[in-house]
N, CA, C and O atoms as a MOPAC input file, in Angstrom:
PM7 MOZYME 1SCF
protein

 N      0.84600 1    -1.18000 1     0.00000 1
 C      0.00000 1     0.00000 1     0.00000 1
 C      0.88800 1     1.23700 1     0.00000 1
 O      1.99800 1     1.23100 1     0.53200 1
 N      0.37600 1     2.28200 1    -0.60200 1
 C      1.13600 1     3.51700 1    -0.60700 1
 C      1.24500 1     4.09700 1     0.81400 1
 O      0.40700 1     3.85300 1     1.68200 1
 N      2.28900 1     4.85500 1     0.99800 1
 C      2.57700 1     5.44400 1     2.31900 1
 C      1.43100 1     6.33700 1     2.80900 1
 O      1.15500 1     6.36000 1     4.00900 1
 N      0.75700 1     7.07500 1     1.91300 1
 C     -0.35000 1     7.95400 1     2.28900 1
 C     -1.50700 1     7.15200 1     2.89200 1
 O     -2.14900 1     7.60400 1     3.84000 1
 N     -1.76600 1     5.98500 1     2.35300 1
 C     -2.85400 1     5.14300 1     2.86800 1
 C     -2.51900 1     4.68900 1     4.28700 1
 O     -3.37600 1     4.74000 1     5.16900 1
 N     -1.27600 1     4.24200 1     4.51700 1
 C     -0.86300 1     3.81600 1     5.85600 1
 C     -0.94300 1     4.97800 1     6.85800 1
 O     -1.36600 1     4.79700 1     8.00000 1
 N     -0.53800 1     6.14600 1     6.42100 1
 C     -0.60300 1     7.31900 1     7.29500 1
 C     -2.05800 1     7.64000 1     7.63700 1
 O     -2.37700 1     7.93400 1     8.78900 1
 N     -2.92400 1     7.58500 1     6.65200 1
 C     -4.34400 1     7.86400 1     6.89600 1
 C     -4.94100 1     6.84000 1     7.85600 1
 O     -5.71200 1     7.19900 1     8.74600 1
 N     -4.58900 1     5.57300 1     7.67900 1
 C     -5.09000 1     4.52700 1     8.57600 1
 C     -4.57300 1     4.71700 1    10.00500 1
 O     -5.30900 1     4.50300 1    10.96800 1
 N     -3.33400 1     5.11200 1    10.13400 1
 C     -2.76600 1     5.34900 1    11.46400 1
 C     -3.46700 1     6.51800 1    12.14500 1
 O     -3.77500 1     6.44000 1    13.33400 1
 N     -3.72000 1     7.58200 1    11.42500 1
 C     -4.42600 1     8.74300 1    11.98800 1
 C     -5.84300 1     8.34600 1    12.37500 1
 O     -6.31800 1     8.73500 1    13.44200 1
 N     -6.52400 1     7.58400 1    11.53600 1
 C     -7.87500 1     7.11900 1    11.82800 1
 C     -7.90200 1     6.24000 1    13.07900 1
 O     -8.80000 1     6.38000 1    13.90900 1
 N     -6.95100 1     5.35600 1    13.22200 1
 C     -6.87100 1     4.49900 1    14.40400 1
 C     -6.62300 1     5.32500 1    15.66500 1
 O     -7.21300 1     5.05600 1    16.71100 1
 N     -5.76000 1     6.32000 1    15.56800 1
 C     -5.48500 1     7.19300 1    16.70100 1
 C     -6.74000 1     7.97000 1    17.11100 1
 O     -7.03900 1     8.07900 1    18.30000 1
 N     -7.46800 1     8.50400 1    16.14000 1
 C     -8.70500 1     9.22600 1    16.42700 1
 C     -9.74700 1     8.32000 1    17.08100 1
 O    -10.40900 1     8.73000 1    18.03400 1
 N     -9.89600 1     7.10500 1    16.58600 1
 C    -10.86100 1     6.16700 1    17.17400 1
 C    -10.50000 1     5.84900 1    18.61700 1
 O    -11.38200 1     5.77100 1    19.47200 1
 N     -9.22000 1     5.66500 1    18.89600 1
 C     -8.77100 1     5.39500 1    20.26100 1
 C     -9.03900 1     6.58400 1    21.15900 1
 O     -9.51500 1     6.42100 1    22.28300 1
 N     -8.74200 1     7.76100 1    20.68300 1
 C     -8.94800 1     8.97900 1    21.45900 1
 C    -10.42200 1     9.21300 1    21.74000 1
 O    -10.78800 1     9.53400 1    22.87100 1
 N    -11.27900 1     9.05900 1    20.73300 1
 C    -12.71100 1     9.29500 1    20.90900 1
 C    -13.34300 1     8.26900 1    21.84700 1
 O    -14.24100 1     8.61300 1    22.61500 1
 N    -12.89900 1     7.03700 1    21.80000 1
 C    -13.47700 1     6.02200 1    22.68500 1
 C    -13.06800 1     6.24200 1    24.13300 1
 O    -13.74300 1     5.76000 1    25.04200 1
 N    -11.97800 1     6.95700 1    24.36100 1
 C    -11.51900 1     7.22100 1    25.72900 1
 C    -12.20400 1     8.43700 1    26.34600 1
 O    -12.07200 1     8.66600 1    27.54900 1
 N    -12.92200 1     9.21000 1    25.56100 1
 C    -13.58900 1    10.40800 1    26.07400 1
 C    -14.79000 1    10.00400 1    26.92300 1
 O    -15.45900 1     9.01800 1    26.61500 1
 N    -15.07300 1    10.75500 1    27.98900 1
 C    -16.23400 1    10.43800 1    28.80600 1
 C    -17.52700 1    10.69800 1    28.04300 1
 O    -17.57400 1    11.52600 1    27.13200 1
 N    -18.56800 1     9.97900 1    28.43100 1
 C    -19.86600 1    10.18500 1    27.80800 1
 C    -20.37500 1    11.58200 1    28.16000 1
 O    -20.08700 1    12.11100 1    29.23400 1
 N    -21.12600 1    12.16000 1    27.25000 1
 C    -21.67800 1    13.47600 1    27.49200 1
 C    -22.79900 1    13.34400 1    28.51300 1
 O    -23.75800 1    12.59900 1    28.31500 1
 N    -22.66000 1    14.07300 1    29.59600 1
 C    -23.70900 1    14.09000 1    30.60800 1
 C    -24.64100 1    15.23300 1    30.27900 1
 O    -24.18900 1    16.31600 1    29.90300 1
 N    -25.92000 1    15.01000 1    30.41200 1
 C    -26.80000 1    16.07700 1    30.01600 1
 C    -28.12600 1    16.16000 1    30.71700 1
 O    -29.05700 1    16.75100 1    30.17000 1
 N    -28.26500 1    15.60400 1    31.89400 1
 C    -29.54300 1    15.66200 1    32.58800 1
 C    -29.37600 1    16.36100 1    33.92500 1
 O    -28.36700 1    16.19700 1    34.61000 1
 N    -30.38000 1    17.13900 1    34.28100 1
 C    -30.36500 1    17.82100 1    35.56300 1
 C    -31.71400 1    17.69100 1    36.23200 1
 O    -32.70100 1    17.31100 1    35.60000 1
 N    -31.75200 1    18.00800 1    37.51300 1
 C    -33.00600 1    17.97300 1    38.25900 1
 C    -32.90300 1    18.90200 1    39.45900 1
 O    -31.82300 1    19.14100 1    39.99800 1
 N    -34.05800 1    19.41900 1    39.85900 1
 C    -34.16800 1    20.24100 1    41.06200 1
 C    -35.25800 1    19.63300 1    41.92600 1
 O    -36.36200 1    19.36900 1    41.45000 1
 N    -34.94600 1    19.41200 1    43.19900 1
 C    -35.92500 1    18.89500 1    44.15600 1
 C    -36.19700 1    19.96700 1    45.20000 1
 O    -35.33800 1    20.80000 1    45.49000 1
 N    -37.41800 1    19.93400 1    45.77000 1
 C    -37.81700 1    20.95900 1    46.74000 1
 C    -38.84600 1    20.37300 1    47.69100 1
 O    -39.68100 1    19.56300 1    47.28900 1
 N    -38.78500 1    20.77800 1    48.94100 1
 C    -39.76300 1    20.37100 1    49.94900 1
 C    -40.49200 1    21.61600 1    50.44400 1
 O    -39.88000 1    22.50500 1    51.03500 1
 N    -41.79300 1    21.67700 1    50.20300 1
 C    -42.58300 1    22.85600 1    50.55700 1
 C    -42.68200 1    23.05500 1    52.06900 1
 O    -42.73100 1    24.19300 1    52.53600 1
 N    -42.71000 1    21.97600 1    52.83100 1
 C    -42.87200 1    22.08800 1    54.27500 1
 C    -41.65700 1    22.71500 1    54.94200 1
 O    -41.79100 1    23.58700 1    55.80000 1
 N    -40.47900 1    22.26900 1    54.54600 1
 C    -39.25300 1    22.76300 1    55.18400 1
 C    -38.55600 1    23.85900 1    54.38700 1
 O    -37.75700 1    24.61800 1    54.93500 1
 N    -38.85800 1    23.94100 1    53.09400 1
 C    -38.18000 1    24.90900 1    52.24200 1
 C    -36.82600 1    24.43500 1    51.74000 1
 O    -36.13200 1    25.17800 1    51.04500 1
 N    -36.44100 1    23.21700 1    52.07700 1
 C    -35.15300 1    22.68100 1    51.61800 1
 C    -35.20600 1    22.38800 1    50.12900 1
 O    -36.26300 1    22.07000 1    49.58300 1
 N    -34.05000 1    22.50000 1    49.47600 1
 C    -33.96900 1    22.18000 1    48.05500 1
 C    -32.61400 1    21.56700 1    47.74100 1
 O    -31.66400 1    21.68700 1    48.51500 1
 N    -32.54500 1    20.92000 1    46.61500 1
 C    -31.29800 1    20.31800 1    46.14500 1
 C    -31.33200 1    20.21900 1    44.63200 1
 O    -32.40400 1    20.13100 1    44.03300 1
 N    -30.15600 1    20.23300 1    44.01200 1
 C    -30.10200 1    20.20100 1    42.56000 1
 C    -28.80600 1    19.57100 1    42.09700 1
 O    -27.79600 1    19.57900 1    42.80000 1
 N    -28.86300 1    19.02700 1    40.90100 1
 C    -27.67400 1    18.48000 1    40.23900 1
 C    -27.77600 1    18.78200 1    38.74700 1
 O    -28.86600 1    18.98100 1    38.21000 1
 N    -26.62900 1    18.81200 1    38.09700 1
 C    -26.54900 1    19.07900 1    36.66100 1
 C    -25.61600 1    18.05800 1    36.02400 1
 O    -24.77600 1    17.46200 1    36.69700 1
 N    -25.77300 1    17.87000 1    34.73900 1
 C    -24.85900 1    17.07900 1    33.90500 1
 C    -24.70700 1    15.63700 1    34.37000 1
 O    -23.59800 1    15.10300 1    34.40200 1
 N    -25.79700 1    15.02200 1    34.72200 1
 C    -25.80100 1    13.60600 1    35.08200 1
 C    -26.02000 1    12.76700 1    33.81800 1
 O    -26.59700 1    13.26000 1    32.84900 1
 N    -25.56600 1    11.50400 1    33.81200 1
 C    -25.65700 1    10.70000 1    32.59700 1
 C    -27.06700 1    10.20800 1    32.25700 1
 O    -27.33300 1     9.87900 1    31.10100 1
 N    -27.97900 1    10.15000 1    33.23700 1
 C    -29.34200 1     9.69200 1    32.97500 1
 C    -30.33400 1    10.55600 1    33.76500 1
 O    -29.95900 1    11.17500 1    34.76000 1
 N    -31.59000 1    10.59700 1    33.32500 1
 C    -32.60000 1    11.33800 1    34.09100 1
 C    -32.78500 1    10.75400 1    35.50000 1
 O    -33.02700 1    11.49500 1    36.45200 1
 N    -32.67200 1     9.43600 1    35.62700 1
 C    -32.83500 1     8.79100 1    36.92300 1
 C    -31.73100 1     9.20600 1    37.89900 1
 O    -31.99900 1     9.45100 1    39.07500 1
 N    -30.49700 1     9.28300 1    37.41000 1
 C    -29.39500 1     9.71000 1    38.27500 1
 C    -29.53700 1    11.17700 1    38.65900 1
 O    -29.18000 1    11.57100 1    39.77000 1
 N    -30.05700 1    11.98200 1    37.74100 1
 C    -30.28600 1    13.38500 1    38.05100 1
 C    -31.33700 1    13.52500 1    39.15000 1
 O    -31.14000 1    14.27400 1    40.10600 1
 N    -32.44500 1    12.81000 1    39.01800 1
 C    -33.50500 1    12.87400 1    40.02700 1
 C    -33.00100 1    12.37500 1    41.37800 1
 O    -33.26000 1    12.99800 1    42.40700 1
 N    -32.28500 1    11.25900 1    41.37800 1
 C    -31.75500 1    10.70400 1    42.63400 1
 C    -30.75700 1    11.67500 1    43.27200 1
 O    -30.75300 1    11.84000 1    44.49200 1
 N    -29.92700 1    12.30700 1    42.47400 1
 C    -28.95300 1    13.25800 1    42.99700 1
 C    -29.61500 1    14.48000 1    43.60500 1
 O    -29.19800 1    14.94800 1    44.66400 1
 N    -30.64100 1    15.00300 1    42.94800 1
 C    -31.35700 1    16.16000 1    43.47700 1
 C    -32.04700 1    15.80800 1    44.79600 1
 O    -32.02900 1    16.60200 1    45.73700 1
 N    -32.65000 1    14.62800 1    44.86600 1
 C    -33.30500 1    14.17900 1    46.10100 1
 C    -32.27100 1    14.03300 1    47.22400 1
 O    -32.52200 1    14.43100 1    48.36200 1
 N    -31.12600 1    13.46700 1    46.89800 1
 C    -30.05700 1    13.28500 1    47.89100 1
 C    -29.56200 1    14.64300 1    48.39800 1
 O    -29.35500 1    14.81800 1    49.59900 1
 N    -29.37500 1    15.59300 1    47.49700 1
 C    -28.91400 1    16.92800 1    47.87800 1
 C    -29.95300 1    17.66400 1    48.72100 1
 O    -29.60500 1    18.43600 1    49.61500 1
 N    -31.21200 1    17.42200 1    48.43500 1
 C    -32.28900 1    18.06000 1    49.20100 1
 C    -32.28000 1    17.52000 1    50.63400 1
 O    -32.42300 1    18.27900 1    51.59200 1
 N    -32.11200 1    16.21700 1    50.76700 1
 C    -31.87900 1    15.60700 1    52.07400 1
 C    -33.07400 1    15.46000 1    52.99400 1
 O    -32.88800 1    15.10600 1    54.15800 1
 N    -34.27300 1    15.71000 1    52.54300 1
 C    -35.46400 1    15.61500 1    53.38100 1
 C    -36.42800 1    14.62000 1    52.73200 1
 O    -36.56100 1    14.60500 1    51.50800 1
 N    -37.09100 1    13.80100 1    53.52200 1
 C    -37.98000 1    12.78500 1    52.95300 1
 C    -39.15100 1    13.39200 1    52.18400 1
 O    -39.71500 1    12.72700 1    51.31400 1
 N    -39.52900 1    14.62400 1    52.47700 1
 C    -40.63800 1    15.26100 1    51.77800 1
 C    -40.26900 1    15.91300 1    50.46100 1
 O    -41.13800 1    16.48000 1    49.79900 1
 N    -39.01300 1    15.85100 1    50.06000 1
 C    -38.58500 1    16.47900 1    48.80700 1
 C    -39.21700 1    15.78500 1    47.60800 1
 O    -39.40600 1    14.56900 1    47.59400 1
 N    -39.53400 1    16.58900 1    46.61200 1
 C    -40.05600 1    16.07700 1    45.34500 1
 C    -39.29200 1    16.74900 1    44.22000 1
 O    -38.94600 1    17.92700 1    44.31100 1
 N    -39.03100 1    16.00100 1    43.16400 1
 C    -38.38000 1    16.59600 1    41.99900 1
 C    -39.39800 1    17.49300 1    41.31000 1
 O    -40.46600 1    17.03700 1    40.90100 1
 N    -39.05900 1    18.76500 1    41.18700 1
 C    -39.97800 1    19.73500 1    40.59200 1
 C    -39.54800 1    20.17900 1    39.20200 1
 O    -40.35100 1    20.74600 1    38.46200 1
 N    -38.29500 1    19.93200 1    38.83500 1
 C    -37.78900 1    20.28800 1    37.50800 1
 C    -36.87800 1    19.17100 1    37.01100 1
 O    -36.01300 1    18.69100 1    37.74300 1
 N    -37.08000 1    18.76500 1    35.76800 1
 C    -36.18200 1    17.85000 1    35.05100 1
 C    -35.64800 1    18.60300 1    33.84100 1
 O    -36.39400 1    19.34400 1    33.20100 1
 N    -34.38500 1    18.43100 1    33.51800 1
 C    -33.83800 1    19.06300 1    32.32200 1
 C    -33.11500 1    18.04300 1    31.46300 1
 O    -32.61500 1    17.03000 1    31.94900 1
 N    -33.07600 1    18.33800 1    30.17700 1
 C    -32.35600 1    17.52000 1    29.20700 1
 C    -31.07000 1    18.21700 1    28.79300 1
 O    -30.74500 1    19.29700 1    29.28600 1
 N    -30.35400 1    17.59000 1    27.89100 1
 C    -29.09600 1    18.15000 1    27.40400 1
 C    -29.30800 1    19.55200 1    26.85000 1
 O    -30.30500 1    19.83500 1    26.18600 1
 N    -28.36300 1    20.40300 1    27.13600 1
 C    -28.33000 1    21.79000 1    26.65800 1
 C    -29.55800 1    22.58500 1    27.09200 1
 O    -29.92800 1    23.56000 1    26.43900 1
 N    -30.18600 1    22.17900 1    28.18000 1
 C    -31.32200 1    22.91400 1    28.71700 1
 C    -30.91000 1    23.52400 1    30.04800 1
 O    -30.08700 1    22.96100 1    30.77000 1
 N    -31.47900 1    24.66600 1    30.36400 1
 C    -31.17000 1    25.37100 1    31.60400 1
 C    -32.38200 1    25.33700 1    32.52800 1
 O    -33.51700 1    25.19900 1    32.07200 1
 N    -32.13300 1    25.46200 1    33.82000 1
 C    -33.22400 1    25.48500 1    34.79200 1
 C    -32.86700 1    26.41500 1    35.93100 1
 O    -31.70200 1    26.74000 1    36.15600 1
 N    -33.91200 1    26.84000 1    36.65100 1
 C    -33.71400 1    27.72800 1    37.79900 1
 C    -34.79100 1    27.45100 1    38.83300 1
 O    -35.88500 1    26.98800 1    38.51300 1
 N    -34.45100 1    27.74800 1    40.08500 1
 C    -35.39100 1    27.65800 1    41.19500 1
 C    -35.28900 1    28.94600 1    41.98800 1
 O    -34.19900 1    29.37500 1    42.36600 1
 N    -36.45100 1    29.56200 1    42.23800 1
 C    -36.52900 1    30.75300 1    43.08400 1
 C    -37.48500 1    30.43400 1    44.22200 1
 O    -38.50600 1    29.77900 1    44.01300 1
 N    -37.16000 1    30.89500 1    45.42800 1
 C    -38.02800 1    30.67100 1    46.57900 1
 C    -38.15600 1    31.96000 1    47.38200 1
 O    -37.39000 1    32.90700 1    47.20100 1
 N    -39.13600 1    31.96900 1    48.26700 1
 C    -39.22400 1    33.04400 1    49.23800 1
 C    -38.10200 1    32.83700 1    50.24900 1
 O    -37.44400 1    31.79700 1    50.24900 1
 N    -37.88900 1    33.82000 1    51.10000 1
 C    -36.78700 1    33.73100 1    52.06300 1
 C    -36.89500 1    32.48700 1    52.94400 1
 O    -35.88200 1    31.86300 1    53.25900 1
 N    -38.11500 1    32.12200 1    53.34400 1
 C    -38.29500 1    30.92800 1    54.17100 1
 C    -38.31200 1    29.64300 1    53.34800 1
 O    -38.32400 1    28.54600 1    53.90800 1
 N    -38.31300 1    29.77300 1    52.02500 1
 C    -38.25500 1    28.61200 1    51.14300 1
 C    -39.56500 1    27.88400 1    50.96300 1
 O    -39.59900 1    26.85000 1    50.29600 1
 N    -40.64700 1    28.38600 1    51.53400 1
 C    -41.90200 1    27.64200 1    51.52300 1
 C    -42.80800 1    27.94500 1    50.34100 1
 O    -43.83700 1    27.29100 1    50.16800 1
 N    -42.44400 1    28.91400 1    49.53400 1
 C    -43.10900 1    29.16600 1    48.25400 1
 C    -42.01200 1    29.21600 1    47.20700 1
 O    -40.95300 1    29.80300 1    47.43000 1
 N    -42.27100 1    28.59900 1    46.06600 1
 C    -41.21300 1    28.49600 1    45.05300 1
 C    -41.77300 1    28.60300 1    43.65500 1
 O    -42.97100 1    28.44500 1    43.41900 1
 N    -40.88200 1    28.87300 1    42.75100 1
 C    -41.17300 1    28.83700 1    41.32900 1
 C    -39.96500 1    28.25400 1    40.62900 1
 O    -38.82500 1    28.57800 1    40.96300 1
 N    -40.21100 1    27.40700 1    39.67400 1
 C    -39.11000 1    26.79400 1    38.94100 1
 C    -39.42300 1    26.76600 1    37.46100 1
 O    -40.58800 1    26.79200 1    37.06400 1
 N    -38.39700 1    26.71200 1    36.65300 1
 C    -38.59100 1    26.69400 1    35.21100 1
 C    -37.38600 1    26.09000 1    34.51800 1
 O    -36.25800 1    26.17300 1    35.00200 1
 N    -37.65300 1    25.48200 1    33.37500 1
 C    -36.59800 1    24.99600 1    32.48400 1
 C    -36.78700 1    25.70600 1    31.14900 1
 O    -37.89100 1    25.74700 1    30.60600 1
 N    -35.71100 1    26.25700 1    30.63500 1
 C    -35.75200 1    27.01300 1    29.38500 1
 C    -34.46100 1    26.76000 1    28.60500 1
 O    -33.56700 1    26.05000 1    29.06500 1
 N    -34.38700 1    27.35600 1    27.42100 1
 C    -33.21300 1    27.13800 1    26.57000 1
 C    -32.01500 1    27.97900 1    26.97700 1
 O    -30.88800 1    27.67200 1    26.58900 1
 N    -32.23800 1    29.04800 1    27.76200 1
 C    -31.11500 1    29.85800 1    28.24100 1
 C    -31.23100 1    30.05100 1    29.75300 1
 O    -32.31600 1    29.95000 1    30.32600 1
 N    -30.10300 1    30.33000 1    30.37800 1
 C    -30.08500 1    30.53900 1    31.82200 1
 C    -30.90200 1    31.77000 1    32.21200 1
 O    -31.64200 1    31.73000 1    33.19600 1
 N    -30.78000 1    32.85000 1    31.46300 1
 C    -31.52800 1    34.06200 1    31.77800 1
 C    -33.03600 1    33.83700 1    31.67600 1
 O    -33.79400 1    34.32100 1    32.51600 1
 N    -33.47000 1    33.10800 1    30.65800 1
 C    -34.89900 1    32.83600 1    30.49500 1
 C    -35.41300 1    31.95500 1    31.63300 1
 O    -36.52400 1    32.15800 1    32.12200 1
 N    -34.61200 1    30.98300 1    32.05400 1
 C    -35.01700 1    30.12000 1    33.17100 1
 C    -35.10300 1    30.91500 1    34.46800 1
 O    -36.03700 1    30.73100 1    35.24900 1
 N    -34.13800 1    31.79400 1    34.70000 1
 C    -34.15600 1    32.63600 1    35.90400 1
 C    -35.39500 1    33.52000 1    35.95700 1
 O    -36.08500 1    33.58400 1    36.97500 1
 N    -35.66400 1    34.19700 1    34.85600 1
 C    -36.81100 1    35.09800 1    34.80000 1
 C    -38.11800 1    34.33300 1    35.02700 1
 O    -38.97700 1    34.78500 1    35.78300 1
 N    -38.26600 1    33.19500 1    34.38400 1
 C    -39.49200 1    32.40200 1    34.53200 1
 C    -39.64700 1    31.88900 1    35.96100 1
 O    -40.75600 1    31.89300 1    36.49700 1
 N    -38.55800 1    31.44800 1    36.58400 1
 C    -38.62500 1    30.95200 1    37.96600 1
 C    -39.01100 1    32.07700 1    38.92000 1
 O    -39.86600 1    31.88300 1    39.78500 1
 N    -38.40600 1    33.23000 1    38.77900 1
 C    -38.74500 1    34.36900 1    39.63600 1
 C    -40.19500 1    34.80800 1    39.42600 1
 O    -40.89500 1    35.12100 1    40.38900 1
 N    -40.64500 1    34.83200 1    38.17300 1
 C    -42.01900 1    35.21100 1    37.86800 1
 C    -43.00700 1    34.23800 1    38.50200 1
 O    -43.99700 1    34.66000 1    39.10100 1
 N    -42.74400 1    32.93700 1    38.37400 1
 C    -43.63300 1    31.93300 1    38.97200 1
 C    -43.66000 1    32.05200 1    40.48900 1
 O    -44.72500 1    31.94300 1    41.09700 1
 N    -42.52700 1    32.27100 1    41.09600 1
 C    -42.46400 1    32.40900 1    42.54500 1
 C    -43.25500 1    33.63400 1    43.00000 1
 O    -44.01100 1    33.56300 1    43.96900 1
 N    -43.08300 1    34.74200 1    42.30900 1
 C    -43.75900 1    35.98000 1    42.69800 1
 C    -45.26900 1    35.89700 1    42.51100 1
 O    -46.00600 1    36.61300 1    43.19000 1
 N    -45.74700 1    35.04600 1    41.61100 1
 C    -47.18400 1    34.85900 1    41.41800 1
 C    -47.84700 1    34.28800 1    42.67300 1
 O    -49.04900 1    34.46200 1    42.87700 1
 N    -47.08300 1    33.62400 1    43.49000 1
 C    -47.62900 1    33.02300 1    44.70800 1
 C    -47.88100 1    34.07000 1    45.80600 1
 O    -48.49400 1    33.76800 1    46.83000 1
 N    -47.40600 1    35.28700 1    45.58500 1
 C    -47.60300 1    36.42500 1    46.49400 1
 C    -47.29500 1    36.07300 1    47.95000 1
 O    -48.04100 1    36.42900 1    48.86200 1
 N    -46.21900 1    35.39100 1    48.13900 1
 C    -45.84000 1    34.96400 1    49.48200 1
 C    -44.62600 1    35.71100 1    50.00600 1
 O    -44.04300 1    35.29700 1    51.00800 1
 N    -44.23300 1    36.77800 1    49.37200 1
 C    -43.05400 1    37.53100 1    49.79300 1
 C    -42.07600 1    37.67600 1    48.65400 1
 O    -42.31500 1    37.20000 1    47.54400 1
 N    -40.97500 1    38.33800 1    48.93800 1
 C    -39.94700 1    38.51500 1    47.91600 1
 C    -39.30000 1    37.18300 1    47.58300 1
 O    -39.06300 1    36.35500 1    48.46300 1
 N    -39.02100 1    36.98700 1    46.31600 1
 C    -38.41700 1    35.73700 1    45.86000 1
 C    -36.92800 1    35.92800 1    45.61500 1
 O    -36.48000 1    36.98000 1    45.16000 1
 N    -36.18400 1    34.88900 1    45.92600 1
 C    -34.72900 1    34.88700 1    45.80200 1
 C    -34.33700 1    33.72100 1    44.90700 1
 O    -34.82500 1    32.60700 1    45.08900 1
 N    -33.47600 1    33.96500 1    43.96000 1
 C    -32.98600 1    32.90300 1    43.09200 1
 C    -32.09400 1    31.97800 1    43.92300 1
 O    -31.11600 1    32.42900 1    44.51900 1
 N    -32.42600 1    30.69600 1    43.96200 1
 C    -31.63600 1    29.72500 1    44.71900 1
 C    -30.56200 1    29.05400 1    43.84800 1
 O    -29.43200 1    28.84700 1    44.29000 1
 N    -30.92800 1    28.72600 1    42.62800 1
 C    -29.97700 1    28.08800 1    41.72400 1
 C    -30.40300 1    28.33100 1    40.29300 1
 O    -31.58700 1    28.51300 1    40.00700 1
 N    -29.44200 1    28.33200 1    39.40800 1
 C    -29.69700 1    28.30500 1    37.97000 1
 C    -28.42500 1    27.82000 1    37.29400 1
 O    -27.31500 1    28.23400 1    37.62900 1
 N    -28.62300 1    26.94400 1    36.34800 1
 C    -27.46800 1    26.42100 1    35.60700 1
 C    -27.98500 1    25.73100 1    34.35500 1
 O    -29.19100 1    25.59300 1    34.15300 1
 N    -27.05100 1    25.30200 1    33.52200 1
 C    -27.39600 1    24.62600 1    32.28200 1
 C    -26.63300 1    23.31500 1    32.17000 1
 O    -25.50100 1    23.20100 1    32.64200 1
 N    -27.25100 1    22.34100 1    31.55200 1
 C    -26.55600 1    21.09400 1    31.23500 1
 C    -25.70100 1    21.31800 1    30.00500 1
 O    -25.98600 1    22.18800 1    29.18200 1
 N    -24.66700 1    20.53600 1    29.89400 1
 C    -23.79200 1    20.63600 1    28.72500 1
 C    -24.35300 1    19.83800 1    27.59200 1
 O    -23.76100 1    19.79400 1    26.51400 1

């Protein structure tokens, strides 16, 4: 075989080895919240929706926590609560700013006091 073919095959083999060694793209997130205590927890960039939900529940740390937001790859989410955490608004949107605004708007609709952004982030 000509030298160019061998070089191309070697480069292709190197690329295949390199790509197979890369970590899987993580792209799921979740936010959990407990209305009674106001506790919340969140995770981003988990490999599956189930791991994201379990991680958010674990971070929340209270048996009354419920997952209130699920996100997919390249999606952003936010959670806003009142100071005591007992009223909340959450949203998932395509940008972090849009998710923040929607979460704050939803929280303020509950007319339970001033709302504070607790978290906002995006999956990769």
